[in-house]
N, C-alpha and C positions, 0 to 999 in steps of 0.2 A: 499507645502513643497516637496523637492526632495526626491528620494528614499534613497540617502545617508544620508540625515538628519533624515528620519524615522528610518533607521537602527541605527544611532548614539543614538537617543533618546531611542529606545527600548532596546538596549544593556545595558543601565543603569539599567534596571529592570531585564532582563534575563541575569544576570551576567554569564560570561563564567565559566565553571567548569572544573576540571582537574582530571584525573584518577590517583589513587595511588594504586598499587598492594599490597594486603595484603596476599592473598592466591589465590585460584581459583576465589574468589569473589572480586570485586573491590568496593571501596567506593569513594564517591565524596567529594571533599574538600568543606567546607562551605564558602560561600561568606558572605554578610551581613545577619544577623539573624533577624527573625521576633521579633519585640519588645514585651516585657512583662511589660512595665510600665503602670501605671493607666490611663494615658491620652487617650490611644487609645480605652479604654473600653466604652467611651462615644459615640463612632461612631456606627451607626446602623449596619454596615457591620460585626462588631465583633461577633454579635449574630449568624452569619452564618458561622463562622470559628470554626471548631472542632479541639481541641488539645488533645483529649484523645488518649491513646496509640493504641487502636484498629484502629482508623482512620488513624493515622500517619504511622503505620506499613503497613497498606494496600496500602498506597500511596508511599511506600519506594522502591518498586520493579516494573519493567516493564516486558514486554513479553520476553525480552532477558534473564532474570534471570542471568545476569552477573554482573550488577552494582547495588549497594544498596546505597540509600541516604535517611535518615529519615528527613522529613520536620518538622517544628515546628507547622504547622497547615494545615488544608485542608478546603478551601472555598467551600461551597455548594451554588452557586449563584441561585437566583430566576429570575434574569434578567441580560442582559449585563451591566446594570448600576452598578451592584455589582462588576463585573470584573474591570470596569473602576475605581471604588472607591478604590479597592484593589491596583491597580497600582499607583494611586495618593498617597495612604497611604505610599507605598514603597518609592516613590520619596520624600516624606516629611521627611524621616529619614536621619540622618547624613550619614549613610551608607545603601543605599537601599538594601532591602532583595530580594532574588530570587523569582520570580513568574513563575510558570510553568503550562500552561494549559494542562490538561490531559483528553483525551476522553476515549478510551478503553485501554490506556497504551500499545499500540503496537509498541512502539519504542524498539530498541534492545540494546542501549548503554547508557541508562540513560537520554535521551533527555526530557522525560516527568517527571523528578524528580526535586526536589527543596531542596537541602541540607540546613537545617536550615531556610528555607523560607516557602513559602505557595504554595501548589499545588491547582490548580483550577479544581474541579471536574465538567467538562463541562456537563456530563450527568445529573447533577442536574437541569439544565435548563429544560430538558424534564420532569423529575420527578415532578417538581413543577407544570407544566401545567396539568399533569394528576391528581395531588392531588386536584387542584382547579376546576376540572371538565371540563377543556377546552381541545380541541384537541391539539395534539402535534404541534410543530411549523413547519407546512408544509402547503403550499397552491399551488394548481395546476391551471394553466391557460390552458384550453383546446383549446382556440382560438389562443393564441400566442405561445403555445407549450413550456412552461417553468414551473418549480416548484421552489417556494421559500422555502428554507430549513434552519432550524437552524443548526449552525455548530456542535451542539451536536448530531444531528440525525444520526442513523446508516443507511448505504446504503441498508441493507436488508429491512428496514422499508420504505425507499424511493421507493424501487422496488415495494413493495406491495401496497403502496398508489397510485403511478402513474399508476399501472396496473388496478386499479379500473376505470380509465378513458381511458383505452386502449393505454396508453402511457408508455414510459420508457426513462431514460437517454441513451445517445448514447454510452458512454464508461464506463466500469466497471473494477474495480480491481478484481483479482481472488477471494479474500476473502471479503465478504460483511458485516461482523459483526464488522466493524470499522466505525469511524465517518467521516462525510462529511468534517468538518474542518481539520481533520487530514490528509486525502488524498490530499485535495487541498493545504495544506501547504507543501506537499512533491512533488506533481506532478500528481499522480494518473494514473499509466500506466496499460494497460491490452491488451488483444488480439484484441480489436477494435481500438487501437491507430493508427495503420497504415492507417486507413481510416479517422478517425475523430480527430486525435491527442489525447493527454492525457486528463484527466478530466479537467485540468486547461485551456485547449483550448476550453472548452465548458461551460464557465461561462459568464453570462451577467452582473452580478452585485454582489457586496459584501457589507456587513457591517463589519467593523473592529474596534476593540479597540486598539488604538496605544500605544506606549511606554510612552506617556505623559498622558495617561488616557482619551484621547478624543475618542468619538464614531463617526466614519466617514463612510458615504456611498460613495462607489466609483464604477466606471465602466470605460470602455475604453474612455468615453467622459467626465467623472466627477471625479476629483481627480485621474487621470489616473496613476500618479507616484505610488501612494499607491496601486492601483488595481494590476498593473503588478508586483510590488515588493512582495505583499503578496502571490500571486499565485506561489507556488513552493518556497517560501521564507523561509521554515523551521521554521516558527513561529518567525523569527527574526525581522519582520516588524510590528507585531501586532497579535492580536487574532481574527481569523475569527469567527464571531458569526452568520452570515447569508450569504447564497449564492443563487443566482438565476441561475438555471442550465437548459441548453437546453434539450429538449425532442424530441423524434421521435415516430412514430406509432409503437406499439409493436406487434410482431407476437406471435403465440401460441406454435409452436413446433420447435425442433432443430434436425438436423442430425449432430451428434457429431462424429468426425472422428479422429483416430490416425493412422499415417503412419510411419512405422519403416524404419530406414536407418542404414547401417553399415559403411558409410564413411561420413566425415564432408563436403566434397565438394558437393556431391549430395544433402545432407541435406540443406546446406546454399543456393545452387543454386535454389532449388525448393521453399524455403521460399521467396527468393527475387523475383522469378517469380510470386508467388502468391500475394505478397503485391503490385506488380506493376499492376496486373490485376484490382483490385478494386480501387486502388488509382487513376488510370487513368480514372475512371468513368464507367468502364465496370460492367456488372452484372453477369459475369460467374464465379467469384471466391468465396472464403469464406467470411463470414461476420466477422469472428473471426479467428485469426491465432496466435498461440504461438508455441514455440519449446522447447523441453526438452532434456537434456543429461542424459542418464541413465548409471551411473558408475556401474561396474559389481556387486559390493556387494549390491547395492541398489535394484537390481532385486530380490534378495532373501528376501528383506524386504517388497516387494510390497503387499503381502497378508495381511499385518497388517492394511493397510489403503486404498487400492485401491478401488475406487467406479466405476472404469471403466473396468479394465482387470479382467478376470476370472483367477482362478488358472492355468488352462491349457494354457491360453494365456501368462501368466507370464513365464511358463515353455518354451513356444515357443520362447519368447524373450530371455530368458537365453541361450537357445540352439543357437540362432542366434549369440549372443556375443561369445560363446565358439567356434562356427564354424568359425568365422572370426578372432579369436585371437586378437580382439581389446580390448583396455582398456575401451571402452565405445561404446554404441550404441545410436542412436538418434531417436526421433520421432517428427513429425509435428502434432500438435493438431489443427484441424480446425472445424468450425461450419457453417452450413447453416441454416438460420432461414426461417420458412415458416408457412403458414396457412394450416388448414386441407384440404381445397379445392385445394391446390397446391402441395400436397404430391407427386403425381406421377411425375409431371414435375420437382420437386426439386430432386427427385431420379435420373432422367435422367441427369439433370445438373451435379450432383455429379459424376456419372459414366463417363461423358464426360471429366470432369476436371481431374479425376484420371488417365485417359489415357495419359495425358500430363506430368505426374510426374514420378520420377525415384526411388521410394521407392522399397524396397526388395519385389519381387513377393510373393504373399501369406501372406503379412504382412500389410494388410489394415484392420482396425477394425472399425466397424460402430455401433453406438447406436442411437436409435430414442427416444428422451426424451422431456419432456415439457420445455418450455422456462425458467420457474422458477427453475426447477431441474438442468438445465444446469448452470445457473448463480450462484446458491447456492451450487455447487458441493463441494467446499472446506469446506463449513459449515458442510456438511455430513461427510467428511473425518475427520474434527475436532472431531466429536463425537466418531468416531472409535478410534482415537488417545487418546482421554481422557479415554475411556474405557480400553485401553491398558496401561494407565499410562505413556504415553510418550508425553504428551502435555505440561505440566508444568515443562519443563526441560530447561537448557540453550540453547539459540538459537543465536549463533554467526553469524548472517546473514550478508550478504554483497551483495549490489546491485550496479552494474556498468553499464556505457555506454561504449561500445567498438567500435571504428571506423570499418566500413566494411572492410577497407583495412588490418586490423590487426586481424580479427576474427579467421582466420585459425591458425595464430601464437599463439593466445590466447589458442585455443583448444589444440595445441601441447604442449605448455609450462605449462598450468595449468591442464587441464583435464587429459592429457596423461602423465604428469610428476609429478607435485607437488601433485595432488590429486589421482594419480593412485592407490596407495596402502593404502589410508586412511581408517580407520575403521568406523568413524562416518557416520551415514546415513542421508539422506535428499533429498530434491528436488533441481535440478539444471535447471534453465530456461535459454534459449538462443534463442532470436527471434529478427528479424529486424523491424525497424520503418523508416518511411519517414520523413526526417528533415523538409520538407515543411509543415508538419502538426503541427509543433511547432511554437510558437510565440516568436521571439527573444527578444521582449520587456519584457518578463517575466524573473524572477530571475534564473530559472533553466538553467543550462549550458549543452549544448549537443555538441558532436564532430562536427568538421567543415567538414563534408562530407554529401553528399545528402542522404545517407542511413547509419544507425548505428544500433548496436545491444544492446538490454537490456540483461544483464547477471545477474542472481540472484543465489547466492550460499546460498540456504535456508536449511542449515544443522542443525541437532540437536545433542546435546551431551547427548546421552541416557545412556551410560555406564560410569563407573568410569574411569577417565583419558581421556575421549573423548574431553572435553573442552580444556585441556592443549594441546592436539595434534592438535586441530583445530587452536588454538591461535598461536602455533609455525609455522604453515604452512600459516598463514595469515600475510603478511608484515604489519608493523605498519601503513604505509600510507594508507592501505586498510581498516583498522579496524573500521572505523566509519560508522554506519548506520545513517539514517537521519530521523528527525522529530518525530512527535507524531501522533497517530491516536486513 
């Protein structure tokens, strides 16, 4: 079956939903509704669908806290067979009801919601295995360097399981407390993508439940249309229930670096130099590279959640912004992985690398941390934000790919104009990737240039009126975030 056919069949189930503004909260229009007639109660799957108000309310909101849609039921599958049965049940109805797989609910605009339909609680697959006394759905091959992982598994658990064998996946998202199926449905980008491509470029095999309720194994050589469609396909081609992910030998320690810049040209030039070093096969650069844009107001908010900068360093950065009169400052975040016995040589390698870069003198900040602490850095920040009461708030997040040729224009038009005086706080990411690390056969679309930038406007509406202000400054064509995790 072609990718187009898979999409057509799956859209029957994952019926398109539309936003209708009621106030600051949006509700989703209901498509087909989950049936309540007596016939379906003879089906085994119905015993695993909860329709009580507590369950449906819990599944009516996602991480974005912007869109609300109450389902008629929540499926708690014990195997992928249950997901397939639910989809077949939907297709058997005169008007198929919406089916939405949900991992940790980290979509931002209601993509993991099912108004009037059924939400599939993917995490139940893992819970069932624990209840019956079996290991979670994860299997590591130390010989062939891969891990078979259930789509419901969290990346943080994949990290700990693979490290028991001295191995780890090659590419990580910044936040690890989300599901494998969720990030693979979106793309899965992070600071290692300039070397290895996104997470979807590091998958050997998938199990997918399609829009017709079939359970299909696929790979680049077997059912390849489905394989390439599902990876980065936003869940529109099927539900990923298993993935075989490439591994590499894991190191123990990380030199974690942040370098501050006062102008966008030096910032982007150094990033592009750095990703060219390692992508060309050299060993003198960083293993991880990301960039951030620090708008002036967010510098004063850093004390709330920063697990990297000390209060005095935040003051130093704020003074840099004031001294340059810029609406923003920038910093490159880099990491070098190493073993204990190579600590000295890694430090020398870092010093040599820094001599080639054009950051503001005196504004290189270095930390020496464990590999796990580095990868789970956002998880620690989450706990601080939860304690401060600013985690479960609206997140009108937006992620974009911007061509290299337009990134300076984007900086001038967005960061130094549209967002210059905005009040809401949050993180802004901006870092380049190499197009040749992406597979054009996959669904994810990238700019038609050899190098492009990932830009993430990860802002939070903390105070009253913040959400409305952010929505006004986000053009409608930009306002959709993607997928579920």
